[in-house]
LOLOZA-684938 format. One record per residue (C-alpha): residue in one letter; x, y, z. Coordinates in steps of 0.25 Angstrom, whole numbers, plus 5000, padded with zeros to 4 digits. Layout:
N
{node 'a', {X, Y, Z}}
...
***
This chain:
580
{node 'm', {5018, 5197, 5112}}
{node 'a', {5004, 5192, 5115}}
{node 'n', {5009, 5186, 5127}}
{node 'q', {5009, 5201, 5132}}
{node 'y', {4999, 5210, 5124}}
{node 'f', {4988, 5200, 5120}}
{node 'y', {4980, 5196, 5131}}
{node 'k', {4969, 5191, 5121}}
{node 'p', {4971, 5182, 5110}}
{node 'e', {4962, 5191, 5102}}
{node 'n', {4971, 5202, 5103}}
{node 'a', {4983, 5194, 5097}}
{node 'l', {4974, 5189, 5087}}
{node 'k', {4972, 5203, 5083}}
{node 'r', {4986, 5207, 5084}}
{node 'a', {4990, 5196, 5075}}
{node 'n', {4980, 5200, 5064}}
{node 'e', {4986, 5215, 5065}}
{node 'l', {5000, 5210, 5062}}
{node 's', {4995, 5201, 5052}}
{node 'a', {4988, 5214, 5044}}
{node 'i', {5000, 5219, 5043}}
{node 'g', {5008, 5209, 5037}}
{node 'n', {5016, 5203, 5050}}
{node 'e', {5011, 5190, 5050}}
{node 'k', {5024, 5186, 5060}}
{node 'g', {5018, 5196, 5071}}
{node 'a', {5005, 5190, 5069}}
{node 'l', {5011, 5175, 5072}}
{node 'q', {5020, 5180, 5083}}
{node 'v', {5007, 5186, 5090}}
{node 'l', {4998, 5174, 5087}}
{node 'h', {5009, 5163, 5093}}
{node 'd', {5010, 5172, 5107}}
{node 'v', {4996, 5170, 5108}}
{node 'l', {4997, 5156, 5106}}
{node 't', {5009, 5155, 5115}}
{node 'a', {5002, 5164, 5127}}
{node 'k', {4999, 5158, 5140}}
{node 'k', {4986, 5163, 5139}}
{node 's', {4984, 5155, 5126}}
{node 'r', {4983, 5144, 5133}}
{node 't', {4971, 5142, 5135}}
{node 'w', {4960, 5141, 5120}}
{node 'v', {4951, 5151, 5116}}
{node 'k', {4945, 5153, 5102}}
{node 'v', {4954, 5164, 5097}}
{node 'l', {4968, 5156, 5099}}
{node 'e', {4961, 5149, 5087}}
{node 's', {4960, 5161, 5079}}
{node 'i', {4973, 5165, 5083}}
{node 'm', {4979, 5152, 5079}}
{node 'l', {4971, 5152, 5066}}
{node 'k', {4979, 5165, 5064}}
{node 'y', {4993, 5159, 5068}}
{node 'i', {4991, 5149, 5059}}
{node 'd', {4987, 5157, 5046}}
{node 'i', {5001, 5167, 5048}}
{node 'a', {5008, 5154, 5052}}
{node 'v', {5003, 5149, 5036}}
{node 'd', {5006, 5163, 5029}}
{node 'l', {5020, 5164, 5035}}
{node 'k', {5023, 5148, 5033}}
{node 'l', {5027, 5147, 5047}}
{node 'h', {5025, 5132, 5049}}
{node 'r', {5032, 5132, 5062}}
{node 'h', {5024, 5144, 5068}}
{node 'a', {5010, 5136, 5064}}
{node 'k', {5016, 5124, 5072}}
{node 'd', {5021, 5133, 5084}}
{node 'g', {5006, 5138, 5085}}
{node 'l', {4999, 5127, 5083}}
{node 'h', {5005, 5119, 5093}}
{node 'q', {5003, 5132, 5102}}
{node 'y', {4989, 5131, 5098}}
{node 'r', {4989, 5117, 5101}}
{node 'n', {4994, 5117, 5116}}
{node 'i', {4980, 5128, 5119}}
{node 's', {4970, 5122, 5109}}
{node 'q', {4972, 5106, 5109}}
{node 'q', {4963, 5103, 5122}}
{node 'q', {4954, 5114, 5124}}
{node 'a', {4951, 5118, 5106}}
{node 'p', {4956, 5105, 5099}}
{node 'q', {4947, 5109, 5089}}
{node 's', {4952, 5123, 5088}}
{node 'l', {4967, 5115, 5087}}
{node 'e', {4960, 5110, 5075}}
{node 'a', {4956, 5121, 5068}}
{node 'i', {4970, 5128, 5068}}
{node 'i', {4975, 5114, 5063}}
{node 'q', {4966, 5112, 5052}}
{node 'h', {4968, 5127, 5050}}
{node 'l', {4982, 5128, 5046}}
{node 'l', {4983, 5113, 5038}}
{node 'k', {4973, 5121, 5029}}
{node 'a', {4981, 5133, 5027}}
{node 'g', {4993, 5125, 5026}}
{node 'e', {4988, 5115, 5015}}
{node 's', {4981, 5129, 5007}}
{node 'r', {4995, 5134, 5007}}
{node 'v', {5001, 5122, 5000}}
{node 'a', {4990, 5120, 4990}}
{node 'k', {4991, 5135, 4989}}
{node 'a', {5006, 5135, 4985}}
{node 'a', {5006, 5122, 4978}}
{node 'k', {4995, 5128, 4969}}
{node 'e', {5004, 5139, 4965}}
{node 'a', {5017, 5129, 4964}}
{node 'r', {5009, 5122, 4955}}
{node 's', {5007, 5136, 4946}}
{node 'm', {5020, 5139, 4945}}
{node 'n', {5025, 5124, 4941}}
{node 'l', {5032, 5119, 4955}}
{node 'g', {5034, 5106, 4961}}
{node 'k', {5026, 5101, 4972}}
{node 'g', {5038, 5107, 4982}}
{node 'k', {5044, 5092, 4980}}
{node 'a', {5057, 5099, 4978}}
{node 'v', {5058, 5100, 4993}}
{node 'a', {5060, 5085, 4998}}
{node 'd', {5057, 5090, 5013}}
{node 'l', {5050, 5100, 5018}}
{node 'e', {5055, 5100, 5032}}
{node 'c', {5069, 5101, 5026}}
{node 'e', {5066, 5111, 5014}}
{node 'q', {5081, 5114, 5012}}
{node 't', {5091, 5104, 5016}}
{node 'p', {5106, 5106, 5016}}
{node 'e', {5108, 5100, 5003}}
{node 'a', {5095, 5108, 4996}}
{node 'i', {5103, 5119, 5000}}
{node 'm', {5119, 5115, 4995}}
{node 'l', {5111, 5110, 4982}}
{node 's', {5104, 5124, 4980}}
{node 't', {5117, 5131, 4980}}
{node 'm', {5122, 5122, 4968}}
{node 't', {5110, 5121, 4958}}
{node 'd', {5100, 5133, 4955}}
{node 'e', {5087, 5131, 4961}}
{node 'g', {5075, 5132, 4949}}
{node 'd', {5064, 5145, 4952}}
{node 'g', {5053, 5133, 4953}}
{node 'd', {5062, 5125, 4964}}
{node 'r', {5061, 5137, 4972}}
{node 's', {5047, 5141, 4970}}
{node 'e', {5043, 5128, 4975}}
{node 'r', {5051, 5131, 4986}}
{node 'e', {5045, 5145, 4989}}
{node 'v', {5029, 5141, 4985}}
{node 'l', {5027, 5126, 4989}}
{node 'v', {5035, 5121, 4999}}
{node 'p', {5033, 5131, 5011}}
{node 'w', {5021, 5127, 5012}}
{node 'l', {5022, 5114, 5009}}
{node 'k', {5033, 5114, 5021}}
{node 'f', {5023, 5120, 5029}}
{node 'l', {5010, 5113, 5027}}
{node 'w', {5020, 5101, 5029}}
{node 'e', {5022, 5106, 5043}}
{node 't', {5008, 5110, 5046}}
{node 'y', {5006, 5095, 5044}}
{node 'r', {5016, 5091, 5052}}
{node 's', {5012, 5102, 5064}}
{node 'v', {4998, 5098, 5065}}
{node 'l', {5003, 5082, 5066}}
{node 'd', {5013, 5085, 5076}}
{node 'i', {5002, 5094, 5087}}
{node 'l', {4991, 5084, 5084}}
{node 'k', {4999, 5070, 5086}}
{node 't', {4993, 5067, 5099}}
{node 'n', {4980, 5075, 5099}}
{node 's', {4969, 5065, 5100}}
{node 'k', {4958, 5076, 5098}}
{node 'l', {4964, 5081, 5086}}
{node 'e', {4969, 5067, 5079}}
{node 'k', {4959, 5070, 5066}}
{node 'v', {4967, 5080, 5065}}
{node 'y', {4979, 5075, 5068}}
{node 'h', {4976, 5063, 5056}}
{node 'q', {4970, 5075, 5046}}
{node 't', {4982, 5081, 5045}}
{node 'a', {4991, 5070, 5044}}
{node 'q', {4982, 5063, 5031}}
{node 'r', {4983, 5079, 5025}}
{node 'a', {4998, 5080, 5028}}
{node 'f', {4998, 5065, 5021}}
{node 'e', {4990, 5073, 5008}}
{node 'f', {5001, 5084, 5009}}
{node 'c', {5012, 5074, 5006}}
{node 'v', {5006, 5066, 4997}}
{node 'q', {4999, 5080, 4988}}
{node 'h', {5015, 5086, 4990}}
{node 'e', {5021, 5074, 4988}}
{node 'r', {5032, 5076, 5001}}
{node 'k', {5037, 5063, 5004}}
{node 't', {5046, 5066, 5014}}
{node 'e', {5035, 5074, 5022}}
{node 'm', {5027, 5062, 5019}}
{node 'r', {5038, 5051, 5026}}
{node 'r', {5039, 5061, 5038}}
{node 'l', {5023, 5063, 5040}}
{node 'c', {5021, 5049, 5041}}
{node 'e', {5034, 5047, 5052}}
{node 't', {5028, 5059, 5058}}
{node 'l', {5014, 5051, 5061}}
{node 'r', {5021, 5038, 5064}}
{node 'h', {5028, 5044, 5075}}
{node 'h', {5015, 5053, 5080}}
{node 'l', {5008, 5037, 5080}}
{node 's', {5020, 5031, 5087}}
{node 'n', {5019, 5041, 5099}}
{node 'l', {5005, 5039, 5101}}
{node 'q', {5007, 5025, 5101}}
{node 'r', {5021, 5023, 5110}}
{node 'a', {5012, 5034, 5121}}
{node 't', {5001, 5024, 5119}}
{node 'a', {5010, 5013, 5123}}
{node 'q', {5017, 5019, 5133}}
{node 'g', {5004, 5026, 5139}}
{node 'n', {5009, 5038, 5140}}
{node 't', {4997, 5045, 5130}}
{node 'n', {4995, 5056, 5140}}
{node 'r', {5010, 5060, 5136}}
{node 'l', {5002, 5064, 5120}}
{node 'r', {4998, 5078, 5123}}
{node 'g', {4982, 5075, 5119}}
{node 'w', {4983, 5061, 5114}}
{node 'e', {4971, 5054, 5119}}
{node 'g', {4974, 5039, 5115}}
{node 'w', {4971, 5031, 5103}}
{node 't', {4957, 5031, 5099}}
{node 'q', {4950, 5022, 5088}}
{node 'e', {4946, 5034, 5080}}
{node 'g', {4961, 5040, 5082}}
{node 'i', {4966, 5026, 5077}}
{node 'e', {4959, 5027, 5064}}
{node 'l', {4964, 5041, 5064}}
{node 'h', {4979, 5035, 5062}}
{node 'l', {4974, 5025, 5053}}
{node 'a', {4969, 5036, 5043}}
{node 't', {4980, 5042, 5044}}
{node 'r', {4990, 5031, 5042}}
{node 'f', {4983, 5026, 5029}}
{node 'a', {4983, 5041, 5024}}
{node 'q', {4998, 5041, 5026}}
{node 'l', {4998, 5025, 5020}}
{node 'e', {4991, 5031, 5006}}
{node 'a', {5001, 5044, 5006}}
{node 'a', {5012, 5037, 5008}}
{node 's', {5006, 5028, 4995}}
{node 'a', {5005, 5040, 4987}}
{node 'q', {5019, 5045, 4988}}
{node 'e', {5024, 5031, 4987}}
{node 'l', {5032, 5031, 5002}}
{node 'w', {5030, 5017, 5004}}
{node 't', {5040, 5015, 5017}}
{node 'e', {5030, 5026, 5021}}
{node 'g', {5019, 5014, 5017}}
{node 'f', {5024, 5003, 5026}}
{node 'r', {5026, 5011, 5038}}
{node 't', {5013, 5017, 5037}}
{node 'v', {5009, 5001, 5036}}
{node 'e', {5015, 5000, 5049}}
{node 'd', {5008, 5013, 5055}}
{node 'i', {4994, 5009, 5052}}
{node 'h', {4997, 4995, 5056}}
{node 'q', {5001, 5003, 5070}}
{node 'v', {4989, 5011, 5071}}
{node 'm', {4980, 4999, 5068}}
{node 'r', {4987, 4991, 5080}}
{node 'i', {4981, 5003, 5089}}
{node 's', {4969, 5000, 5086}}
{node 'k', {4958, 4990, 5093}}
{node 'k', {4949, 4991, 5081}}
{node 'p', {4952, 4988, 5067}}
{node 'p', {4951, 4999, 5057}}
{node 'k', {4941, 5002, 5048}}
{node 'a', {4941, 4992, 5035}}
{node 'k', {4940, 5002, 5024}}
{node 'l', {4952, 5010, 5032}}
{node 'm', {4960, 4998, 5030}}
{node 'a', {4954, 4996, 5018}}
{node 'k', {4961, 5009, 5013}}
{node 'y', {4973, 5005, 5020}}
{node 'y', {4975, 4991, 5013}}
{node 'e', {4971, 4999, 4998}}
{node 'r', {4982, 5008, 5000}}
{node 'l', {4991, 4995, 5004}}
{node 't', {4988, 4990, 4991}}
{node 'k', {4996, 5001, 4985}}
{node 'i', {5008, 5003, 4994}}
{node 'f', {5011, 4987, 4995}}
{node 'w', {5009, 4987, 4979}}
{node 'v', {5018, 4996, 4975}}
{node 's', {5029, 4991, 4985}}
{node 'g', {5029, 4979, 4979}}
{node 'n', {5021, 4972, 4989}}
{node 'y', {5012, 4966, 4982}}
{node 'l', {5009, 4954, 4993}}
{node 'f', {5005, 4966, 5004}}
{node 'h', {4997, 4973, 4990}}
{node 'a', {4990, 4962, 4990}}
{node 'y', {4989, 4958, 5003}}
{node 'a', {4983, 4973, 5005}}
{node 'w', {4973, 4972, 4993}}
{node 'w', {4967, 4960, 5000}}
{node 'r', {4966, 4969, 5014}}
{node 'h', {4959, 4979, 5007}}
{node 'a', {4949, 4972, 4998}}
{node 'q', {4945, 4964, 5012}}
{node 'l', {4944, 4976, 5019}}
{node 'a', {4936, 4984, 5006}}
{node 'k', {4927, 4975, 5008}}
{node 'e', {4924, 4974, 5022}}
{node 's', {4924, 4989, 5023}}
{node 'q', {4913, 4992, 5011}}
{node 'k', {4898, 4993, 5013}}
{node 'r', {4893, 4992, 4999}}
{node 'p', {4902, 4982, 4991}}
{node 'p', {4910, 4991, 4981}}
{node 'p', {4908, 4992, 4966}}
{node 'v', {4911, 4975, 4960}}
{node 'e', {4922, 4983, 4951}}
{node 'd', {4928, 4987, 4963}}
{node 'q', {4928, 4975, 4969}}
{node 'i', {4934, 4966, 4957}}
{node 'q', {4944, 4977, 4956}}
{node 'm', {4948, 4975, 4973}}
{node 'a', {4945, 4959, 4970}}
{node 'c', {4956, 4961, 4959}}
{node 's', {4966, 4967, 4966}}
{node 'v', {4968, 4957, 4976}}
{node 'l', {4968, 4946, 4969}}
{node 'l', {4979, 4952, 4958}}
{node 's', {4986, 4959, 4969}}
{node 'a', {4986, 4945, 4977}}
{node 'l', {4991, 4939, 4963}}
{node 'a', {5002, 4949, 4960}}
{node 'i', {5009, 4943, 4974}}
{node 'p', {5021, 4938, 4967}}
{node 'd', {5022, 4922, 4970}}
{node 'a', {5030, 4911, 4966}}
{node 's', {5020, 4899, 4965}}
{node 'd', {5019, 4892, 4955}}
{node 'g', {5001, 4894, 4953}}
{node 'a', {4999, 4883, 4963}}
{node 'g', {5003, 4886, 4976}}
{node 'd', {5016, 4883, 4977}}
{node 'e', {5027, 4891, 4980}}
{node 'v', {5039, 4893, 4973}}
{node 'g', {5052, 4901, 4974}}
{node 'l', {5047, 4914, 4979}}
{node 'g', {5041, 4909, 4992}}
{node 'q', {5045, 4913, 5006}}
{node 's', {5059, 4915, 5011}}
{node 'g', {5057, 4908, 5024}}
{node 'd', {5065, 4917, 5032}}
{node 'p', {5061, 4921, 5044}}
{node 'd', {5071, 4933, 5044}}
{node 'd', {5066, 4936, 5030}}
{node 'v', {5065, 4952, 5029}}
{node 'd', {5054, 4952, 5020}}
{node 'a', {5047, 4943, 5027}}
{node 'e', {5046, 4950, 5038}}
{node 'k', {5043, 4965, 5031}}
{node 'm', {5030, 4957, 5024}}
{node 'a', {5026, 4950, 5037}}
{node 'r', {5026, 4964, 5045}}
{node 'm', {5020, 4971, 5033}}
{node 'a', {5009, 4959, 5033}}
{node 't', {5006, 4962, 5048}}
{node 'l', {5006, 4974, 5047}}
{node 'l', {4994, 4975, 5037}}
{node 'g', {4985, 4965, 5045}}
{node 'f', {4988, 4954, 5036}}
{node 'r', {4987, 4940, 5043}}
{node 'g', {5003, 4932, 5042}}
{node 'h', {5010, 4931, 5030}}
{node 'p', {5003, 4936, 5018}}
{node 't', {5007, 4928, 5004}}
{node 'r', {5001, 4928, 4992}}
{node 'a', {4994, 4913, 4993}}
{node 'a', {4989, 4917, 5005}}
{node 'l', {4982, 4930, 5000}}
{node 'l', {4978, 4922, 4986}}
{node 'a', {4969, 4913, 4996}}
{node 'e', {4965, 4921, 5003}}
{node 'i', {4957, 4929, 4990}}
{node 'a', {4953, 4917, 4986}}
{node 'a', {4946, 4914, 5000}}
{node 'd', {4938, 4927, 4999}}
{node 'd', {4930, 4926, 4987}}
{node 'e', {4921, 4938, 4991}}
{node 'l', {4933, 4948, 4990}}
{node 'v', {4940, 4943, 4977}}
{node 'd', {4934, 4930, 4970}}
{node 'v', {4946, 4925, 4962}}
{node 'f', {4938, 4914, 4955}}
{node 'g', {4925, 4922, 4954}}
{node 'h', {4920, 4932, 4942}}
{node 'd', {4920, 4944, 4948}}
{node 'l', {4936, 4946, 4944}}
{node 'p', {4941, 4949, 4932}}
{node 'a', {4944, 4937, 4921}}
{node 'h', {4959, 4941, 4920}}
{node 'v', {4961, 4944, 4935}}
{node 'r', {4956, 4930, 4938}}
{node 'a', {4962, 4923, 4927}}
{node 'l', {4975, 4929, 4932}}
{node 'h', {4972, 4924, 4946}}
{node 'e', {4969, 4910, 4938}}
{node 'a', {4982, 4910, 4931}}
{node 'l', {4993, 4915, 4942}}
{node 'e', {4986, 4905, 4954}}
{node 'n', {4980, 4892, 4948}}
{node 't', {4986, 4891, 4935}}
{node 'f', {4999, 4882, 4931}}
{node 'a', {5005, 4886, 4919}}
{node 'p', {5019, 4889, 4918}}
{node 'r', {5020, 4891, 4904}}
{node 'k', {5005, 4898, 4902}}
{node 'l', {5005, 4905, 4913}}
{node 'a', {5011, 4919, 4909}}
{node 'g', {5003, 4917, 4896}}
{node 't', {4989, 4917, 4903}}
{node 'v', {4995, 4928, 4913}}
{node 'a', {5000, 4939, 4905}}
{node 'p', {4988, 4941, 4897}}
{node 'l', {4978, 4942, 4911}}
{node 'l', {4988, 4953, 4914}}
{node 'k', {4986, 4958, 4902}}
{node 'e', {4973, 4959, 4906}}
{node 'l', {4973, 4963, 4917}}
{node 'k', {4980, 4977, 4916}}
{node 'e', {4968, 4980, 4904}}
{node 'a', {4957, 4976, 4910}}
{node 't', {4961, 4980, 4924}}
{node 'p', {4970, 4991, 4924}}
{node 'r', {4968, 4993, 4939}}
{node 'l', {4974, 4982, 4940}}
{node 'a', {4985, 4980, 4931}}
{node 'h', {4997, 4983, 4938}}
{node 'y', {4996, 4968, 4944}}
{node 'a', {5000, 4964, 4931}}
{node 'e', {5014, 4965, 4932}}
{node 'p', {5015, 4959, 4945}}
{node 'l', {5006, 4948, 4942}}
{node 'a', {5015, 4945, 4930}}
{node 'r', {5026, 4941, 4939}}
{node 'v', {5019, 4933, 4947}}
{node 'a', {5014, 4925, 4933}}
{node 'v', {5030, 4925, 4930}}
{node 's', {5033, 4919, 4944}}
{node 'r', {5021, 4909, 4940}}
{node 'v', {5027, 4906, 4928}}
{node 'v', {5043, 4902, 4935}}
{node 'a', {5037, 4894, 4948}}
{node 'q', {5026, 4886, 4937}}
{node 'l', {5039, 4883, 4928}}
{node 'g', {5048, 4876, 4939}}
{node 'r', {5035, 4868, 4942}}
{node 'v', {5038, 4864, 4928}}
{node 'y', {5051, 4865, 4925}}
{node 's', {5067, 4865, 4929}}
{node 'v', {5072, 4873, 4917}}
{node 'v', {5065, 4885, 4908}}
{node 't', {5071, 4892, 4898}}
{node 'l', {5070, 4907, 4901}}
{node 'd', {5067, 4909, 4886}}
{node 'n', {5056, 4899, 4888}}
{node 'f', {5053, 4905, 4904}}
{node 'e', {5054, 4921, 4897}}
{node 'q', {5043, 4918, 4887}}
{node 'l', {5032, 4910, 4896}}
{node 'v', {5035, 4925, 4905}}
{node 'a', {5034, 4933, 4894}}
{node 'p', {5019, 4936, 4893}}
{node 'l', {5021, 4942, 4906}}
{node 'a', {5029, 4952, 4903}}
{node 'v', {5039, 4952, 4915}}
{node 'p', {5053, 4957, 4914}}
{node 'a', {5061, 4948, 4912}}
{node 'd', {5070, 4954, 4925}}
{node 'd', {5058, 4953, 4934}}
{node 'v', {5054, 4938, 4929}}
{node 'e', {5069, 4935, 4934}}
{node 'k', {5066, 4940, 4948}}
{node 'l', {5052, 4932, 4948}}
{node 'i', {5060, 4919, 4946}}
{node 'v', {5072, 4922, 4954}}
{node 'g', {5062, 4926, 4966}}
{node 'a', {5069, 4942, 4966}}
{node 'a', {5055, 4947, 4964}}
{node 'g', {5050, 4941, 4978}}
{node 'g', {5049, 4946, 4991}}
{node 'p', {5043, 4954, 4999}}
{node 'g', {5034, 4961, 4988}}
{node 'g', {5026, 4949, 4983}}
{node 'g', {5027, 4938, 4996}}
{node 'a', {5037, 4929, 4989}}
{node 's', {5052, 4930, 4992}}
{node 's', {5063, 4929, 4987}}
{node 'g', {5068, 4917, 4993}}
{node 'g', {5068, 4907, 4981}}
{node 'a', {5069, 4909, 4965}}
{node 'l', {5059, 4903, 4956}}
{node 'a', {5070, 4899, 4946}}
{node 'r', {5085, 4901, 4943}}
{node 'v', {5088, 4908, 4929}}
{node 'd', {5098, 4904, 4922}}
{node 'h', {5103, 4916, 4912}}
{node 'r', {5115, 4909, 4907}}
{node 'l', {5107, 4896, 4902}}
{node 'g', {5093, 4903, 4900}}
{node 'v', {5085, 4898, 4909}}
{node 'l', {5076, 4896, 4920}}
{node 'r', {5080, 4886, 4932}}
{node 'f', {5070, 4882, 4942}}
{node 'p', {5073, 4873, 4953}}
{node 'e', {5081, 4861, 4948}}
{node 'e', {5068, 4852, 4952}}
{node 'p', {5055, 4856, 4946}}
{node 'q', {5048, 4863, 4959}}
{node 'a', {5039, 4853, 4963}}
{node 'a', {5026, 4856, 4970}}
{node 'p', {5021, 4850, 4983}}
{node 'a', {5018, 4836, 4987}}
{node 's', {5006, 4841, 4990}}
{node 'r', {5005, 4848, 4977}}
{node 'h', {5007, 4835, 4970}}
{node 'l', {4998, 4827, 4978}}
{node 'g', {4984, 4837, 4976}}
{node 'd', {4988, 4835, 4959}}
{node 'l', {4990, 4820, 4962}}
{node 'a', {4977, 4819, 4970}}
{node 'r', {4968, 4828, 4959}}
{node 'y', {4974, 4821, 4946}}
{node 'v', {4970, 4806, 4955}}
{node 'a', {4957, 4813, 4957}}
{node 'e', {4954, 4817, 4943}}
{node 'a', {4958, 4804, 4937}}
{node 'a', {4946, 4798, 4947}}
{node 'q', {4937, 4806, 4942}}
{node 'a', {4940, 4806, 4927}}
{node 'a', {4940, 4789, 4930}}
{node 'r', {4927, 4793, 4936}}
{node 'd', {4921, 4800, 4924}}
{node 'h', {4928, 4788, 4913}}
{node 'k', {4915, 4780, 4907}}
{node 'p', {4918, 4766, 4900}}
{node 'e', {4917, 4767, 4885}}
{node 'e', {4905, 4759, 4883}}
{node 'm', {4897, 4769, 4892}}
{node 'r', {4905, 4782, 4883}}
{node 'd', {4902, 4775, 4869}}
{node 'p', {4896, 4762, 4869}}
{node 'e', {4897, 4761, 4853}}
{node 'r', {4910, 4764, 4854}}
{node 'a', {4914, 4754, 4865}}
{node 'a', {4905, 4743, 4857}}
{node 'k', {4913, 4745, 4846}}
{node 'r', {4924, 4746, 4850}}
{node 'a', {4921, 4730, 4859}}
{node 'r', {4917, 4723, 4846}}
{node 'l', {4933, 4728, 4840}}
{node 'f', {4940, 4721, 4851}}
{node 'e', {4932, 4710, 4851}}
{node 'm', {4935, 4708, 4836}}
{node 'a', {4950, 4710, 4838}}
{node 'r', {4948, 4699, 4849}}
{node 'g', {4942, 4690, 4840}}
{node 'a', {4951, 4693, 4828}}
{node 'a', {4963, 4691, 4838}}
{node 'a', {4957, 4676, 4843}}
{node 'r', {4956, 4672, 4830}}
{node 'g', {4970, 4676, 4824}}
{node 'h', {4974, 4669, 4837}}
{node 'e', {4968, 4657, 4833}}
{node 's', {4974, 4655, 4818}}
***
């Protein structure tokens, strides 16, 4: 109709307003759509923006997301080269309209005591065959029905709008900022409305867009991507910021698999850039990783993430943070490192739960790959991390007085104390003080207690061949670790990728029949180098004592003279007795 009668877009817009005024919204939408698809509209003019705004308003009122998507595609073809700022204005108008309708519907749903639309698990498949069959056999409550009618349609409309905008702008360099802003708004939508299925799809969509850009760049076919002008440093930083927001949204929804896949995406983006990302941006990245690795139980990478976060935060800060924040970060770095599961005896000798040594170990490969993705040098270990922390006394002064006394005492007890029968009693009150004095660090108490149990077992193995279970339970009782967990730690089942210790060996064998804890047949001997070192220390102490020794004549002359007289009298009496 528009192609035949409306030679000017202004006339079409006037006719659409007239139809809309009498309630014929679909007729008005069709008039505007015909104008957008007409051959005479291939050249952008300002009135087309007004036509598109009216088109968007009608499509939103009618909840016609497919018509809105088609209109966007048509307007993209018209304005992408001639007026990209107009396309940006249209997109922002559509997103704002959709988000305002969702906010209004959510408010109405709350007033009716309805849910957040979680009854529909997948917005792209609202009525599955199984749901239809189930609805014929069960009664759907008024609340569920109202929820589907009030909130879910607008959620679906906004979700499709996000997808359409991302699809339209995926190769548009001029509107790259709008693309990334839309992606981050979509992340907020998924988090706010608890849309886990849509979150996974969104991550996969962005991953697919990135791989297409990388593939085209590698093959030199960037001309095939409409509107793509190649990689720029600003574009790479935008991609990184979007992936960081994706990582935060995934962790907020506890989608840990998506979180780890996002780490791989970030690594791919970093490989594109010739310049390293800003330290402040990377500090936030590693701070988010600390939570992901903690929840997933990977204490080793949790500690390394804290270490890298502290280094980058210090590098990026123009002025020193408050002293309390510095102490809090230093404590987090040190305690996270101490909480890594370990099977040494506190003197640096690995016992039992060492690396498996199997080159085909799947867990070892995963650990190595994750270390590469996160930019850690070499094979990360607990001992190496603690050595780095001790070397950098400006960031974490382990032996200074800046850290709380109970934190320093925990480090001393777990790393430098050999007292198998007293260690648990020493650590337990420190862990209690950790919970009470520093509640923000209280979550480290449980893994530290497990480390203390492993230390007690390893140190007992240095001294004994057999220990009764009753005696052993009394030794570790102050740590309040469940008996099942203690046994797992003993037999090595609690090692593996979560803590840097492999489950390849056992600290001891539990003999429930006889009620004893059996260590290896011979007490675990320390390496020869350690014996030689101890011998050298003892000889040095003896030599020093000999040098410091003073004769009795110098220490107490009067007593020495009296003693000499007594010996002389004894010798005289003996001589006289011999003569007689």
